[in-house]
C-alpha positions as CSV (number, residue, x, y, z in Angstrom):
1,X,104.3,47.4,171.1
2,X,106.8,48.0,173.9
3,X,109.3,45.7,172.2
4,X,109.1,47.7,169.0
5,X,109.7,50.9,170.9
6,X,112.9,49.5,172.5
7,X,114.2,48.2,169.2
8,X,114.1,51.6,167.4
9,X,114.8,54.8,169.4
10,X,111.9,57.2,169.1
11,X,114.2,60.1,168.0
12,X,112.9,63.7,167.5
13,X,109.9,64.9,165.5
14,X,112.2,67.0,163.3
15,X,114.2,63.9,162.5
16,X,111.2,61.9,161.5
17,X,109.7,64.7,159.5
18,X,112.9,65.2,157.6
19,X,112.9,61.4,156.9
20,X,109.3,61.6,155.7
21,X,110.0,64.6,153.5
22,X,112.7,62.5,151.9
23,X,110.1,60.0,150.8
24,X,108.3,62.9,149.1
25,X,105.0,64.0,150.7
26,X,103.5,64.9,147.4
27,X,104.0,61.5,145.8
28,X,100.7,59.7,145.6
29,X,100.5,55.9,145.2
30,X,97.0,54.7,145.9
31,X,96.5,51.1,147.0
32,X,96.1,49.2,150.2
33,X,98.5,46.3,149.8
34,X,101.5,48.1,151.4
35,X,99.7,49.7,154.2
36,X,97.7,46.5,155.0
37,X,100.9,44.4,155.2
38,X,102.4,46.8,157.8
39,X,99.1,47.3,159.6
40,X,98.7,43.5,160.2
41,X,102.2,43.4,161.6
42,X,101.4,46.1,164.1
43,X,98.6,44.1,165.8
44,X,96.6,47.1,166.9
45,X,93.9,45.3,168.8
46,X,92.5,48.2,170.8
47,X,91.5,50.4,167.8
48,X,90.0,47.4,166.0
49,X,87.4,47.3,168.9
50,X,86.7,51.0,168.7
51,X,83.7,52.5,167.0
52,X,85.0,53.9,163.7
53,X,83.7,56.7,161.5
54,X,85.4,57.3,158.2
55,X,84.7,60.7,156.5
56,X,85.1,61.1,152.8
57,X,84.0,63.8,150.4
58,X,85.2,66.5,148.0
59,X,84.6,69.2,150.6
60,X,83.5,69.3,154.2
61,X,85.5,66.4,155.5
62,X,87.6,68.2,158.0
63,X,84.7,70.2,159.5
64,X,82.5,67.1,159.7
65,X,85.2,65.1,161.4
66,X,86.0,67.8,163.9
67,X,82.3,68.2,164.8
68,X,81.8,64.5,165.3
69,X,84.9,64.1,167.4
70,X,84.1,67.1,169.6
71,X,80.6,65.8,170.3
72,X,82.1,62.4,171.4
73,X,84.9,63.9,173.5
74,X,82.5,66.3,175.2
75,X,80.3,63.3,176.0
76,X,83.3,61.7,177.8
77,X,84.2,59.3,175.0
78,X,87.9,59.3,174.4
79,X,88.2,59.8,170.6
80,X,91.0,59.7,168.2
81,X,90.7,62.2,165.3
82,X,92.9,62.0,162.2
83,X,92.8,64.8,159.6
84,X,95.1,66.2,156.9
85,X,96.9,68.3,155.9
86,X,98.1,70.4,158.8
87,X,98.5,74.2,158.7
88,X,101.5,74.7,161.1
89,X,102.4,71.7,163.2
90,X,102.3,68.1,162.1
91,X,100.8,67.2,165.5
92,X,97.6,68.9,164.3
93,X,96.9,65.8,162.3
94,X,96.5,63.5,165.3
95,X,94.1,64.6,168.0
96,X,93.3,62.5,171.1
97,X,90.6,63.5,173.5
98,X,90.4,66.9,172.0
99,X,94.1,67.6,172.4
100,X,96.8,67.4,169.6
101,X,99.2,64.5,170.2
102,X,102.4,65.3,171.9
103,X,105.7,64.9,170.0
104,X,107.0,62.1,172.3
105,X,104.0,59.9,171.5
106,X,104.2,60.7,167.9
107,X,107.9,59.8,167.7
108,X,107.2,56.5,169.4
109,X,104.6,55.8,166.8
110,X,106.9,56.6,163.9
111,X,109.5,54.3,165.4
112,X,107.0,51.5,165.8
113,X,105.9,51.9,162.2
114,X,109.4,52.0,160.9
115,X,110.3,48.8,162.7
116,X,107.3,47.0,161.4
117,X,107.6,48.2,157.8
118,X,111.0,46.6,157.3
119,X,111.2,45.9,153.5
120,X,107.9,47.5,152.7
121,X,108.3,50.9,151.1
122,X,105.5,53.2,152.4
123,X,104.5,56.5,151.0
124,X,104.5,59.7,153.2
125,X,100.7,59.4,153.8
126,X,100.8,55.7,154.5
127,X,103.5,56.3,157.0
128,X,101.7,59.1,158.8
129,X,98.4,57.2,158.8
130,X,99.8,54.2,160.4
131,X,101.6,56.3,162.9
132,X,98.3,58.0,163.8
133,X,96.7,54.5,164.3
134,X,99.6,53.6,166.6
135,X,99.1,56.8,168.6
136,X,95.4,55.9,169.1
137,X,96.4,52.4,170.2
138,X,98.9,53.7,172.7
139,X,96.3,56.1,174.1
140,X,93.6,53.5,174.2
141,X,90.8,55.5,172.5
142,X,87.2,54.3,172.4
143,X,86.2,55.8,169.1
144,X,88.0,56.9,165.9
145,X,87.0,59.6,163.5
146,X,89.2,59.4,160.4
147,X,89.3,61.8,157.5
148,X,90.0,60.2,154.1
149,X,93.0,61.8,152.4
150,X,92.1,61.2,148.8
151,X,89.2,59.3,147.2
152,X,88.4,56.5,149.6
153,X,88.6,53.0,148.1
154,X,92.4,53.0,147.9
155,X,93.2,55.5,150.6
156,X,95.4,54.3,153.4
157,X,92.8,55.1,156.0
158,X,90.5,52.6,154.4
159,X,92.6,49.7,155.8
160,X,90.3,50.0,158.9
161,X,86.7,48.8,158.6
162,X,84.4,51.7,159.4
163,X,81.1,51.2,161.3
164,X,79.8,54.4,159.6
165,X,80.9,55.8,156.3
166,X,80.1,59.5,156.0
167,X,80.4,60.9,152.5
168,X,80.0,64.7,152.8
169,X,79.9,65.8,149.2
170,X,80.9,64.6,145.8
171,X,82.2,67.0,143.2
172,X,84.9,67.1,140.5
173,X,88.4,67.3,142.1
174,X,91.5,65.2,141.7
175,X,90.0,64.1,138.3
176,X,93.4,63.0,137.0
177,X,93.4,60.4,139.8
178,X,89.8,59.7,140.7
179,X,88.1,60.1,137.3
180,X,86.5,62.9,135.4
181,X,82.8,62.1,136.1
182,X,80.6,62.3,139.2
183,X,79.9,58.6,138.9
184,X,83.6,57.6,138.8
185,X,84.4,59.9,141.8
186,X,81.4,58.5,143.7
187,X,82.6,55.0,143.1
188,X,86.0,55.8,144.7
189,X,84.4,57.5,147.7
190,X,81.9,54.6,148.1
191,X,84.9,52.4,148.6
192,X,84.9,53.1,152.3
193,X,81.6,51.3,152.7
194,X,82.0,48.0,154.5
195,X,79.8,45.0,155.0
196,X,76.8,45.4,157.3
197,X,77.7,49.0,158.1
198,X,75.9,52.4,157.9
199,X,76.3,55.0,155.2
200,X,75.4,58.7,155.6
201,X,75.7,61.3,152.9
202,X,75.4,65.0,152.6
203,X,73.5,66.6,149.7
204,X,74.7,64.8,146.6
205,X,73.4,64.5,143.0
206,X,71.2,61.7,141.8
207,X,74.1,60.3,139.7
208,X,76.2,60.0,142.9
209,X,73.2,58.5,144.9
210,X,72.9,55.7,142.4
211,X,76.5,54.7,142.8
212,X,76.4,55.0,146.6
213,X,73.1,53.0,146.8
214,X,74.5,50.2,144.6
215,X,77.6,49.9,146.7
216,X,75.7,49.9,149.9
217,X,73.3,47.2,148.7
218,X,76.3,45.1,147.7
219,X,77.6,45.3,151.2
220,X,74.2,44.9,152.8
221,X,74.6,48.3,154.4
222,X,72.0,50.9,155.3
223,X,72.2,54.2,153.6
224,X,70.8,57.6,154.7
225,X,70.8,60.4,152.1
226,X,70.4,64.0,153.3
227,X,67.2,65.5,151.9
228,X,65.5,62.1,152.0
229,X,66.3,60.3,155.3
230,X,67.0,63.5,157.2
231,X,67.1,67.2,156.7
232,X,68.4,70.4,158.2
233,X,66.6,73.7,158.2
234,X,68.6,76.9,158.7
235,X,66.0,79.5,158.3
236,X,65.7,80.2,162.0
237,X,68.6,78.8,163.8
238,X,69.2,75.1,163.0
239,X,66.5,72.4,163.1
240,X,67.3,68.8,162.5
241,X,64.7,66.2,161.6
242,X,64.7,62.5,160.5
243,X,62.3,60.9,158.1
244,X,58.8,60.2,159.6
245,X,59.8,61.9,162.9
246,X,58.9,65.2,164.4
247,X,61.6,67.8,165.0
248,X,64.4,66.1,166.9
249,X,66.6,69.0,167.8
250,X,66.7,72.7,167.4
251,X,69.9,74.7,167.8
252,X,71.2,78.2,167.6
253,X,73.8,78.0,164.9
254,X,76.4,80.9,165.3
255,X,78.5,82.2,162.4
256,X,81.4,81.8,161.7
257,X,82.0,78.3,163.0
258,X,82.3,75.1,161.1
259,X,80.3,75.4,157.9
260,X,76.6,75.0,158.8
261,X,76.0,72.7,155.8
262,X,77.8,69.8,157.4
263,X,75.6,69.8,160.5
264,X,72.7,67.6,159.3
265,X,74.8,64.7,158.1
266,X,76.9,65.0,161.3
267,X,73.8,64.8,163.4
268,X,72.7,61.6,161.5
269,X,76.1,60.0,162.2
270,X,75.8,60.9,165.9
271,X,72.3,59.3,166.2
272,X,73.7,56.1,164.6
273,X,76.6,56.1,167.0
274,X,74.1,56.3,169.8
275,X,72.3,53.3,168.4
276,X,75.7,51.5,168.3
277,X,75.9,52.0,172.1
278,X,77.9,55.3,172.5
279,X,76.5,57.5,175.2
280,X,76.5,60.8,173.4
281,X,74.7,63.6,175.3
282,X,72.6,66.3,173.7
283,X,74.4,69.0,175.8
284,X,77.7,67.8,174.3
285,X,76.4,68.0,170.8
286,X,75.0,71.5,171.4
287,X,78.3,72.7,172.9
288,X,80.2,71.2,169.9
289,X,78.0,73.0,167.4
290,X,78.4,76.3,169.3
291,X,82.1,76.1,169.8
292,X,83.9,74.0,167.2
293,X,85.8,75.9,164.5
294,X,88.5,74.9,162.1
295,X,91.4,77.2,161.1
296,X,91.2,78.1,157.5
297,X,87.5,77.7,157.0
298,X,86.2,81.2,156.6
299,X,88.3,82.0,159.7
300,X,88.0,85.5,160.8
301,X,91.4,86.8,161.9
302,X,91.1,90.5,161.8
303,X,88.7,93.4,161.6
304,X,89.1,96.9,160.3
305,X,90.0,95.8,157.7
306,X,88.3,92.4,157.9
307,X,90.5,89.4,157.0
308,X,89.1,85.9,156.4
309,X,91.2,82.8,155.7
310,X,89.6,80.0,153.6
311,X,91.3,77.0,152.1
312,X,88.8,76.8,149.2
313,X,90.7,75.1,146.3
314,X,88.2,73.4,144.0
315,X,85.0,74.4,142.1
316,X,82.5,73.1,144.8
317,X,84.4,75.0,147.5
318,X,84.5,78.1,145.4
319,X,80.8,77.9,144.9
320,X,80.3,77.6,148.7
321,X,82.6,80.6,149.2
322,X,80.6,82.7,146.7
323,X,77.3,81.8,148.5
324,X,78.9,82.7,151.9
325,X,80.1,86.1,150.9
326,X,76.9,86.9,149.1
327,X,75.1,86.6,152.5
328,X,77.2,89.4,154.0
329,X,76.7,93.1,153.3
330,X,79.6,94.5,151.4
331,X,80.6,97.8,153.0
332,X,83.5,98.7,150.8
333,X,86.0,96.8,148.6
334,X,86.2,93.0,148.7
335,X,89.7,91.8,147.9
336,X,90.9,88.3,147.1
337,X,94.5,87.1,147.9
338,X,94.9,83.9,146.0
339,X,97.6,81.2,145.8
340,X,96.9,77.8,144.3
341,X,98.4,74.4,143.5
342,X,99.1,73.6,139.8
343,X,97.1,70.3,139.8
344,X,93.9,72.1,140.8
345,X,91.2,73.4,138.3
346,X,92.5,76.9,138.7
347,X,90.6,78.3,135.7
348,X,87.2,77.0,136.9
349,X,87.8,78.2,140.5
350,X,88.7,81.7,139.3
351,X,85.7,81.8,136.9
352,X,83.4,81.0,139.8
353,X,84.7,83.7,142.2
354,X,85.5,86.4,139.7
355,X,82.3,88.5,140.3
356,X,82.6,88.3,144.0
357,X,85.7,90.5,144.3
358,X,86.8,94.0,143.3
359,X,90.5,93.3,143.2
360,X,92.7,90.2,143.0
361,X,96.2,89.8,144.6
362,X,97.7,86.6,143.1
363,X,100.8,84.9,144.6
364,X,103.1,82.2,143.5
365,X,103.4,79.2,145.8
366,X,107.0,77.8,146.1
367,X,106.3,74.2,146.8
368,X,106.6,71.2,144.4
369,X,102.9,71.5,143.6
370,X,102.7,75.2,143.8
371,X,101.6,77.3,140.8
372,X,103.1,80.5,139.5
373,X,101.1,83.7,139.9
374,X,101.2,84.2,136.1
375,X,98.9,81.3,135.4
376,X,96.4,82.8,137.9
377,X,96.7,86.2,136.3
378,X,96.2,84.7,132.8
379,X,93.0,82.9,134.0
380,X,91.6,86.1,135.5
381,X,92.2,88.0,132.3
382,X,90.4,85.2,130.4
383,X,87.5,85.9,132.7
384,X,87.5,89.6,131.5
385,X,88.9,90.9,134.7
386,X,90.7,94.2,133.8
387,X,94.4,94.0,134.2
388,X,94.7,97.0,136.7
389,X,92.5,95.0,139.1
390,X,95.1,92.1,139.2
391,X,98.3,92.4,141.1
392,X,101.0,89.7,141.0
393,X,103.4,88.7,143.7
394,X,106.3,86.3,144.1
395,X,104.9,84.9,147.4
396,X,102.0,85.1,149.8
397,X,103.9,87.2,152.3
398,X,104.4,90.0,149.7
399,X,100.8,89.9,148.7
400,X,99.6,90.2,152.3
401,X,101.9,93.1,153.1
402,X,100.9,94.9,149.9
403,X,97.1,94.5,150.4
404,X,97.3,95.7,154.0
405,X,99.2,98.8,153.0
406,X,96.3,99.9,150.8
407,X,93.2,98.4,152.4
408,X,90.7,100.8,154.0
409,X,89.0,100.2,157.3
410,X,85.8,98.8,155.9
411,X,87.4,96.6,153.2
412,X,87.1,92.9,153.3
413,X,90.1,90.7,152.4
414,X,89.7,86.9,151.8
415,X,92.8,84.8,151.5
416,X,92.0,81.6,149.6
417,X,93.2,78.8,147.3
418,X,95.0,76.1,149.3
419,X,96.2,75.0,152.7
420,X,99.6,76.3,151.7
421,X,98.3,79.7,151.0
422,X,96.5,80.0,154.3
423,X,99.5,78.6,156.2
424,X,101.8,81.2,154.6
425,X,99.2,84.0,155.2
426,X,99.1,83.0,158.9
427,X,102.8,83.3,159.1
428,X,102.8,86.7,157.5
429,X,100.0,88.0,159.8
430,X,101.8,86.7,162.8
431,X,104.9,88.6,161.9
432,X,102.7,91.7,161.6
433,X,101.3,91.1,165.1
434,X,97.9,90.0,163.8
């Protein structure tokens, strides 16, 4: 490791990110052969000994990973957390011991990966994933919580063998890559299941369960389905139980924090990690549940008028958003500010949320994958939303400024549609002193 650092100068984070952007961050080339070749050259012996949780799913991955990692860190277990994408700083993707990685360590990691790659042409995500692994090796972590970027079976993260595979949810998203049925998508996500390991799922359909169970049996792995092996009850706080056992834990579950729906499967993962020898304390788990939050997941950033930021970008996430807002009393207008990526199922998302809002401010996203506001407007019109209720903008900044000029004190504004949308909204609000 030290030899690799001395061969290639670490450089600056901006230099490395410029280099990675040149590779094209939006280009997706699934497959493990490239990343495995470089991974083997890196000889990352420390993280191979760590307890590893890989987190896949259509939605809920980031929240689940954050809650698991926080519970471990608060128990005194040094944990590496890898998530994507980031909202503002690339360093958000790599968290060690509860703190985002510093730029110096990250640059060292990029240099090490670059030196090891040699003739192997890595994608943006493969490069960043290996760099994260190197950071965890340098910092000598004891546990890893790794969010799968896309699918599972052929995702770069899957080069590591997980002790526990958590599959949060399975819905239709990235169908042009993963397949257009629940069974096909379940097969891809089940690809993170390894021999003699544990599998935990959130609430998933019977079609998905069949695929997960078949894969788990093939790997001689134990599988635990939410609703069968364990349950969570949220009627009065949060109560977690496992099959054939009395109530294990009861918690007060505040809102808004991480989405409450991820908590049961996270608790099952944590009990399995205890069985694997990690000394996780109940007080740490309680503290994590009460305090962990993720930016862009129904994140409250302002009151009077109220502004929430949510990265909901596919039909299952849209359905969760509708359920969430339905639980809150609507005091005045509820306004959506929406920007989406062109490869998402925009028409389905907008048809799901159309009845939850009184007005729609649609914005173009000026990235390679960003969609023009006109497609969003056309989709809303097709949902029988009257044209005067739809306002179009060239960018998110213009939409934010416009909605704040007319919003009344009791109105509720929800910014949604993608990480790009939320990130740009955050920049706009920051300029306004919010």
